[in-house]
C-alpha positions in Angstrom: -139.9 140.1 -7.1 -140.0 137.0 -9.3 -137.0 138.9 -11.6 -134.6 138.8 -8.4 -135.4 135.6 -7.7 -134.5 134.1 -11.1 -131.2 136.4 -11.2 -130.7 135.1 -7.6 -130.9 131.1 -8.8 -128.6 132.3 -11.9 -126.1 133.4 -9.9 -126.6 130.5 -7.7 -126.5 128.0 -10.9 -123.5 129.9 -12.1 -121.7 129.8 -9.1 -122.3 125.8 -8.6 -120.9 125.4 -12.3 -117.8 128.2 -11.4 -116.7 125.7 -8.4 -117.2 122.0 -10.2 -115.1 123.9 -13.3 -112.5 125.2 -10.9 -112.8 121.9 -9.1 -112.3 119.7 -11.7 -109.3 121.8 -13.5 -107.7 121.9 -9.8 -108.1 118.3 -9.9 -106.7 118.1 -13.5 -103.9 120.2 -12.2 -102.9 119.4 -9.2 -104.2 115.6 -8.1 -101.6 113.2 -8.2 -102.0 111.1 -11.6 -98.9 108.6 -11.5 -99.5 104.7 -12.0 -96.4 103.2 -11.3 -95.5 102.1 -8.0 -92.0 102.8 -7.4 -90.7 105.6 -5.9 -89.4 106.9 -8.9 -89.1 105.7 -12.3 -86.6 107.6 -15.6 -88.0 108.5 -18.5 -85.6 109.3 -21.5 -86.8 111.5 -24.2 -84.7 111.6 -27.4 -83.6 114.3 -29.3 -86.5 115.4 -31.9 -88.9 113.1 -30.1 -92.6 114.0 -31.1 -94.5 114.7 -27.5 -97.0 111.8 -29.6 -93.9 109.5 -28.7 -93.7 111.4 -25.5 -97.4 110.4 -24.6 -97.1 107.0 -25.6 -93.6 106.6 -23.2 -96.3 107.9 -20.6 -99.4 106.2 -20.9 -98.7 103.1 -18.6 -96.9 105.4 -16.2 -100.2 107.5 -15.7 -103.6 107.2 -14.4 -105.4 109.6 -16.3 -103.5 110.4 -19.3 -106.4 112.7 -21.0 -106.0 114.9 -18.3 -101.9 114.8 -18.6 -102.9 116.2 -22.0 -104.9 119.1 -21.5 -102.3 120.5 -18.9 -99.7 120.0 -21.2 -101.7 122.0 -23.7 -102.0 124.5 -21.2 -98.5 124.9 -20.1 -97.4 124.7 -24.0 -95.0 121.5 -23.6 -96.6 119.8 -26.8 -94.9 122.2 -28.9 -91.7 122.3 -26.2 -90.6 119.0 -26.0 -87.2 118.9 -24.4 -84.8 115.6 -24.9 -83.2 114.1 -21.6 -83.7 111.7 -18.8 -85.8 112.9 -16.2 -87.5 111.4 -12.6 -90.8 111.1 -11.9 -91.6 110.7 -8.5 -94.8 108.4 -7.3 -98.3 110.5 -6.5 -96.4 113.7 -8.6 -99.7 115.4 -10.6 -99.7 116.7 -13.9 -97.8 120.4 -13.2 -95.0 118.8 -11.4 -94.5 116.1 -14.0 -94.3 119.1 -16.6 -91.9 121.3 -14.8 -89.8 118.2 -14.9 -90.0 117.1 -18.2 -89.4 120.8 -19.5 -86.8 121.9 -16.7 -85.0 118.9 -15.0 -82.8 117.2 -17.6 -80.7 114.8 -14.9 -76.9 114.2 -15.7 -75.7 110.6 -15.3 -72.2 108.8 -14.4 -71.0 107.2 -17.5 -68.1 104.9 -17.0 -65.5 103.1 -19.5 -62.1 100.9 -19.2 -60.4 98.2 -20.6 -61.0 99.4 -23.8 -58.8 97.7 -26.9 -59.8 100.3 -29.9 -61.9 103.6 -30.5 -64.6 101.3 -32.4 -65.4 99.1 -28.7 -65.3 102.1 -26.7 -67.6 103.8 -28.6 -70.0 101.1 -28.8 -69.4 101.1 -24.8 -70.6 104.8 -24.6 -73.2 104.8 -26.7 -74.9 101.9 -24.4 -74.7 105.0 -21.9 -76.1 108.0 -23.9 -78.0 108.9 -26.4 -75.4 109.0 -29.5 -75.0 106.0 -31.3 -71.4 104.0 -31.8 -71.5 105.2 -35.8 -71.8 109.0 -34.6 -69.4 108.4 -31.8 -66.7 106.7 -33.8 -67.2 109.6 -36.6 -66.3 112.2 -34.1 -63.6 110.2 -32.0 -61.4 110.1 -35.7 -62.4 113.3 -36.6 -58.9 114.6 -38.3 -59.3 118.5 -37.9 -60.4 117.4 -35.0 -57.0 115.0 -34.2 -55.0 117.3 -36.0 -56.1 120.3 -33.9 -55.1 118.7 -30.2 -51.9 116.9 -31.4 -53.7 113.6 -31.7 -53.5 111.2 -34.8 -55.7 107.3 -35.3 -52.8 105.4 -33.6 -52.7 107.4 -30.7 -56.3 108.7 -30.1 -57.7 106.2 -27.9 -54.9 107.4 -25.6 -57.5 110.6 -24.9 -59.6 109.0 -23.1 -58.8 108.7 -19.4 -60.7 105.5 -18.0 -62.9 106.2 -14.6 -66.8 108.2 -14.7 -67.7 111.0 -15.3 -71.0 113.0 -15.2 -73.0 114.0 -18.4 -76.5 114.8 -19.6 -77.8 111.3 -21.4 -78.6 113.3 -24.6 -75.3 114.4 -25.4 -74.1 114.8 -28.1 -70.8 112.5 -29.5 -68.8 115.6 -30.1 -69.8 117.1 -26.8 -68.4 113.5 -25.3 -65.4 114.0 -27.3 -65.0 117.5 -26.1 -65.4 116.6 -22.7 -62.9 114.0 -22.5 -60.1 116.3 -24.2 -60.7 118.6 -21.6 -60.7 115.6 -18.8 -57.7 114.5 -20.5 -55.8 118.2 -20.0 -56.9 118.2 -16.5 -55.6 114.5 -16.0 -52.1 115.7 -17.2 -51.4 118.3 -14.7 -47.9 119.8 -13.9 -46.8 117.0 -11.6 -47.5 114.6 -14.2 -46.3 116.4 -17.3 -43.1 116.8 -15.5 -42.5 113.2 -14.6 -43.1 112.8 -18.0 -40.2 115.3 -19.3 -38.2 113.6 -16.6 -38.5 110.3 -18.7 -37.9 112.1 -22.0 -41.2 110.9 -22.9 -44.6 112.8 -24.5 -48.1 111.8 -22.6 -49.1 110.0 -25.5 -46.2 107.9 -25.1 -46.3 106.7 -21.3 -49.9 106.0 -22.3 -49.0 103.2 -24.9 -45.8 102.2 -22.4 -48.7 102.1 -19.5 -51.2 100.2 -21.8 -48.3 97.8 -22.4 -47.2 97.0 -18.4 -51.3 96.8 -17.9 -51.2 94.1 -19.7 -48.3 92.6 -18.7 -49.3 92.3 -14.8 -52.8 92.8 -13.2 -51.5 93.2 -10.0 -51.6 97.1 -9.4 -48.9 96.7 -7.2 -46.5 94.6 -9.3 -47.0 97.2 -12.1 -44.1 99.8 -10.9 -41.7 97.2 -10.9 -42.8 95.9 -14.3 -42.6 99.5 -15.7 -39.4 99.7 -14.3 -38.1 97.2 -16.2 -39.2 98.9 -19.7 -37.6 102.2 -18.7 -34.2 100.2 -17.8 -34.6 98.8 -21.2 -35.4 102.1 -23.0 -32.4 103.7 -21.3 -30.2 101.4 -22.7 -31.3 101.2 -26.1 -32.9 97.7 -25.7 -35.9 97.0 -27.5 -39.1 96.6 -25.1 -39.8 92.8 -26.5 -43.1 92.9 -25.1 -45.3 89.9 -25.7 -48.4 91.9 -25.7 -47.7 93.9 -28.1 -46.9 90.7 -30.5 -50.4 89.8 -29.9 -51.8 93.1 -30.5 -49.8 93.5 -33.8 -51.2 90.1 -34.8 -54.6 91.2 -34.1 -54.5 94.3 -36.1 -52.7 92.7 -38.7 -56.4 90.1 -39.3 -58.8 92.8 -38.0 -60.0 90.3 -35.7 -59.3 91.8 -31.8 -61.7 89.0 -30.1 -58.5 86.5 -31.0 -57.7 85.0 -27.3 -53.8 84.1 -27.5 -52.5 82.9 -25.1 -49.1 81.9 -26.0 -46.7 83.8 -28.2 -44.7 81.8 -30.9 -41.3 82.1 -33.0 -43.8 83.7 -36.0 -45.3 86.0 -34.1 -42.1 87.4 -33.4 -41.6 88.2 -37.2 -45.0 89.8 -37.8 -43.6 93.0 -39.6 -45.7 95.9 -37.5 -44.9 98.7 -36.0 -46.5 97.3 -32.9 -44.0 94.8 -32.7 -41.6 95.6 -29.8 -39.7 92.9 -31.2 -38.4 94.4 -34.5 -39.5 98.1 -33.6 -37.7 100.3 -31.0 -39.2 102.3 -28.8 -42.6 102.4 -27.7 -45.3 101.9 -30.0 -47.5 104.8 -32.0 -50.4 104.2 -29.8 -51.4 102.2 -26.8 -52.5 98.3 -27.9 -55.2 99.0 -25.0 -56.9 101.7 -23.0 -54.8 101.6 -19.4 -56.2 102.8 -16.4 -55.0 105.5 -13.7 -52.9 103.1 -11.8 -50.9 101.8 -15.0 -50.0 105.3 -16.3 -49.1 106.6 -12.5 -46.9 103.2 -12.3 -45.2 104.4 -15.4 -44.4 108.3 -14.2 -43.7 106.3 -10.5 -41.8 103.8 -12.1 -39.8 101.8 -9.8 -35.8 102.5 -9.8 -34.2 98.8 -9.7 -31.7 96.8 -11.7 -34.2 94.7 -13.5 -34.0 94.1 -17.1 -36.4 90.9 -17.7 -39.7 88.7 -16.0 -41.4 86.3 -16.4 -44.9 84.8 -15.1 -44.1 83.2 -11.7 -46.4 79.8 -11.9 -46.0 79.3 -8.5 -47.4 82.8 -7.4 -50.4 82.9 -10.3 -50.2 86.7 -11.0 -47.0 87.9 -10.2 -43.4 87.5 -12.0 -40.1 86.4 -11.9 -37.2 89.2 -12.1 -34.2 89.3 -13.2 -31.3 91.3 -13.9 -29.1 89.5 -16.7 -30.1 86.9 -19.4 -28.5 84.0 -17.8 -30.5 84.8 -15.0 -34.2 85.2 -16.9 -33.7 81.6 -18.9 -33.7 79.9 -15.9 -36.5 81.6 -14.9 -38.2 80.8 -18.1 -37.4 77.5 -18.1 -39.8 76.9 -15.4 -42.7 78.9 -16.8 -41.9 76.9 -20.3 -42.2 73.3 -18.6 -45.6 74.5 -16.9 -47.0 76.1 -20.5 -46.2 72.4 -21.9 -47.8 70.5 -18.8 -51.1 72.5 -19.3 -50.7 71.8 -23.4 -51.1 75.9 -24.1 -50.4 75.8 -28.0 -51.6 79.2 -28.8 
């Protein structure tokens, strides 16, 4: 009888210990373990990041970091950290947090527009994904990639169509570049290609002309009319004589792209550069900036008219006065020159 009582006591003590242990395990795994007040927070785990680094990033977000370590060890996360962008929700438990960090890398939307050079584009993208600007630029100007896909360093900027795109935060520079090439090909569908062919221009040439149109007018509704002027000049063999190309030529020559030039001087027109459309016929060898889709489509759907000249309309800011001949243009231009002189704009 005495032995039976001892055995019963041992069993009861074992059950109590097992219950306590089970309760501890349950709490460790399934009790809420977040310390932030927001509904959600995002964490970004870089490539090649160690568990210790991730743990350090999480320390202020968890009520009990030690219990997280236990579950991370049991679930094998410590030796299998995954890079990416992850969303944690308030009141998540350790099990849910680790499951999220293992398999729920969330994409994000990146956007870009109006970049004048590949360097600036690389910098813009580096602000939004893990890849740094140096690796991005290296991928963008990779000679093998450019040659294989019909581009060169002069026109490579035109491969990047301004828009919003979905990427994983930990996308590599090559992944970004390759997807942009896919998006470029998708943008140039049969309809757009047919319109470019009707203009006897390649997609790269269309983009180079669209960049000029965009620099000439910020008014989207006026862009088809401005595009029509340049199409008319090209068809009769005139020089484009676009001031924005001269400004770009000067910047490219000096290497200082942040210079603000409000007025093109006669000496600037002598700048010896293939981008100077006062000296060289046709469209420039590459875009002088990144045109947005409205500018590209403005060229493809240019307004048919008899205008060959235009100048800023000082009475209707942002818009232009158009002329069919040089005499009319000179009259329009005089009011603009007088306005510039009155404002004291010398450069």
